[in-house]
N, C-alpha and C positions, 0 to 999 in steps of 0.2 A: 208169463206171469199174469195171473188174474188179479184184478183190483180187489182191495179189501178196505174196510173202514180203518182209517188212520194209517194207511200204508205210506211208506216213504221210498225214496229212490236217489240214486246218483246218476251221472250222465252215461253210465253203461248198463243201466237196468230200468225196467218198467217204462214209465212215461219219460224218464230222463233219456232213454235211448232214442226216443223219437226226436228229441232236440238235437242229438248227434246226427241222426239221419238227415234232418233238415239242413244242418250245417254242412253236411257232405254235399248235398245238392247245391247249396250256395257256393261252396268251393268250386264245384264243377262248372256251375253257371258263370262264375267269375273268370274262367279261362276260355270261354267261348269267343269266337270272333265277334267284334262289336257287342260286348256283353251288356246286358240290360242292367246288371248290378256289378258292384266291385266290393267284395268282402275279403280283404287280404288276411284277416285273422281266422277265417273259417277253417282253412286247411290245417294250420298248426294246432288249432284247438281239437279238431277231429283226431289228428295223429296223437295228441296228448291223451285223449280219452282211451284210445287204443283198441277199439272194437275191430277185430281183424277184418271182417267183411267190409266195413267202410274204408279202412286203410287200403285194402286191395282195390276197392272202387277208385280211390284217388290215384292209385298206381296203374290203373288200367290192367290189372292182373287178376281176372276172375276166370279161371278155367271152366269151360263149358257154359259160359254165360251167353245164352242164346236169346236174343231179343224177340225173335219170332215166336218163341214158346212161352213168353210171359204174358199175363193178362193185360199188361200195359207196357209200352215201350219205355225203358228207363229214361230215354231222352225227353219224353213227354213229362216225366216227373220233374226232371231238372228244369225244364222250361216253365212248368207250372209254379215251382217254388220261386223261380226268378221273377215271375210276374207278381206273385204274392209279396215277395220281399220288396220289390220296387213300389208296390202300392203303399206299404207301411212306411218305407223310406220317404216317399213323396208326402204322405200324411204329416209326418213330423216336420218336414220342410215347410209345408203350408201352414202348420200351426205356428212355427217360428215367425214366418212372414206376417202372420196375423197378430203378432206381438206376444204370444205365449212364451213364458220363460221357465215353465215348470212342466216336466214330463214324467210319466210313470209307465214303465214297461212291466206288465203283469206276466208272471210265469216266464221270466226272461230267458231261461235256458242258456243257450250259447249265442244269444243276440249280442251283437257288437256295435249297435248304433251309437252308443255313448262314445265309442272310440273312433268311429269312421265317418259320421255325419258332421256337417259344418254347423255346429251349435254356436250361438253367440256366447261371448265370455261370461255373461251374467245368467246363463241358463243353469238349471239343476236337473239332472236326469236321475230318477230313482228306479232301481231294478229290484223286483220282488221275486223270490223263488225259495225253494227248499234250501236249508243251510248247507247241505253237501254240495249242491249245485253252485251256490254263491261262492263258497270257499274255493272249489276247484277252479272255477273260471277266473276268479280274482287272482289266485296264485299263478295260474298259467299265463295270463296276460301280463302280469308283472314280470315274470321270467322272460317273456318275449320282448320286454322293454316298451310295451304299449302303454300309452297314457290317455286318459279321457280327454275329449275335446272341450268339455265343460265341467261344471261341478257334477260330481258323481257320487251317489250314495247307494250302497247295497243294503237291502233290507231282507235279512234271512228269516223268513216266516212262511208257514204253510197258509195257503189261501183259505183253508178250512178253519183257521184260527182267526183271532182278532187282528187281521192285517191292517185295517185302517188306523188302529191305535199304534201299531208298530211303525207305520209310515209317518204318522204325525210325531212320534217320539224321535224320529230321525230328521225332523226339520220340515216336513211337508206343511205347507201353508194352505189351508182349505179356503182362505179368503181370496186366493189368487186363482185365475183360470188355469186349467191343467190340460195337457194333451195326454190322453190315455190310449194305450194299445193293449188289446187282448187277441194276440195272433196265435192261431192254431190251438186255442185253449178250451173253448166252450164245450166241445164234445167230450172232453176229459173230465167234465163236471157232471154230476147227476142233474137232471132237469131242474129240481128245486134249488140246487146250488147255483145254477146258471142265473136264475132270477135273483137270488140273494146277492150274488156278485154285482149284478147290474144295479140293484137297489143300493148297495154300499157305495158304488162309484157315484151314483146320483146324489147320495146324501152329502158327500164331501166335495162335490164339484161346484165351484162358483159359476155364476152366469158367464157365458163365453167359453167355457171348457169344451174340449173336443174329444171325441172317442172314435177309434177305428177298431173294427172287429169283423168277424165273418159269421155267416148263418147258412145252415144247410136245410133247405125247405123240407127234405124228406127225413129230417132227424138224423141224417148220416147213414141211413140204411144202405144206400148204394155203396158208399165208401166202406162200410163194414163188410159187405159181401165181397167186394173186391179184395179187401185186406185178407180175408180167409183164403182166397185163391193165392195171393202173394205169399202167405206164410209158409206154405209147403215148398214153394220155389226157393224162398230164403233159407229154409232149413237145409235144403239140399246143398246150399252154398256155405253153410256153417253159421247162419244167423238165426238165432232163436228169438224171433220177434213176431208176435201176432197182434197187430193193432186192434183187431176185433175184440180182444180180451181186455183192452185198456180203456176203451171208450164206454160211455154209459148210454144205453138205449132207453126208449120211453118217450112219451109225448112231451114236447118242449114248447115253450112260449115262442111265438114268432118274434124274433129279436127286433126287427125294425118297428113292428107294431108296439111291442112292449116299451121300447125306448120312447116312441112318440107319445104313448100314454103317460109317460113319466117326465115329461117336460123337455124332451129333446127334439130338435128339428133334424130329420133323417134323410139321407140320400143313399141310394143303392145302385150297384152295378153287378150283373151276373159275371161269373168268371170269364165266360166267352166274350162279353162286352169289354171287360177290363183288359183282357189279352189284346183285343182289337185296338184299344186305345193306345197300346204300346207298340202297335205294329206287329204283333205276334199272332200268327194264324192258329186258331184253336183247332186241334185235330178232330176229324170225323170218326175215328176209330171207336169201336164200342168200349174199349178199355178206358177211354177218356170221358165217357158219359157221366160218371159220378161227380166229376168236377165241373161240368158244363154249367150247372145251375146253382153252384155255390155262389152266395151273394156277399160281395164286399160292402160293408156297412160303414158309413161315416155319419157322425151326429154332432150337433152343437147344442150345448145346454142353454136353454132359454131363461 
């Protein structure tokens, strides 16, 4: 499915399917020996969405699934998502340790941090996403008997609309410092919308607010090319998902520089450096190259 102006999705289509894909990787990562992360809700959520390819991945039942013939070893994808997930997990833990009690997860998808991290009782976690996504995840987690670890407020709004107003209508206090995450999000926004999102975050962030996100120095070009290779393999296995049709190309602002110019103190780590910090060896294979230079960004509002 190619993106279009004003498009929408659920967790089995378009951009929403990428959230299910990432949750599948989190589920698989959680079952590894000495796992880097633990997301007990990822597997039941993926099964509830019901995309056959991802369910078969969880079951270890993909006939003809030949790792040697894929552009990137699926185990590398799982390890990469585990590292990324741990980075954002640790970001929120560090924000709590710094005294922040208000968090916003942008484009939350199947993120379950409100349910699985150790939030202080006086914390409030806001999740923003498309109405269909918010509704499905809320209903499914409730049916699973899952309860948030802190105050939890879902904000069903498209990030292309006036989400700051919707957020404040749901109780967000712009006078209090906030921990923001934009995980796996920016490439799914047009370049000008990326800047607008960062501007909107900045506008309603009190001093001491913290932000975690990612930046692709090549504008995601290498990832897009790899996605085109993967799409054919996935179609052969029954998954109609071409990530190259879902992201926006074009010249983008350098996220760390943009934030620094707008009043944030910025720190960065490449994905290879981040992996090493968690004791995970970053692979040398060509298929892993697109992720090697992906930058994990953390910033503090001055």
